[in-house]
Steps between C-alpha positions, in 0.01 A plus 500: 500500500513391865877528499475853360254601775724345767807683370308827478368463856850421628649798320238732641558363848875558474446848363317582820795378703768696318341799334179560684414773740655476844300340774289723720662636815474230761544741790870415539726801543809512279727630774792578274287706261325675789828583672640638175194724463543609862859594422386712207245680718764551768733660246216716371413608853857602574534688171175694529481832675133581450266386781240377249755280327635376833147415611442301181824306545419430866151377411636270231775379733239426766291297254802303381624441856155371600511260204855393587389435857272224367788317331643173620868489595741228611371247749531615858534869413139586415410650839810720512440606139138597566601690814767690306259587221246614760761726656586639155132564420451680832799724426359578154167599658681728745691660212174550311348669805803728544489592132129579508552709817775695323757403764806482274749443783308201634442373146874501424575327830243233418654453155832430670326251729337337197837474330644330807211254512530438127869417530456290813220286368622484143819327611301247700236415243636528149277306260 
């Protein structure tokens, strides 16, 4: 009977390791998943023509970029990474302001600036 209880307890313990629910979020940012989601929002932003849709994509992109800014990158590059993400966030905020003001010319110019920042920093800090 003791052997049966020991085997049952071991089996239940292993079931938790392999088939259980995933562990709670430990506050660590999955940079690759976040960057992929940012890419999807970026594509959605560039495809949308309606200001409401563009505003939604910008808001989601801002949230994801803020999360990505908390991620850890290669040793020695953290400060440059955080500065780049800060610059990207500031440009998103400027684009949001231009969009809410209805300044389409400025908004499009800021999208080009965002694209340049995206390309520049993406090459430097691929996950």
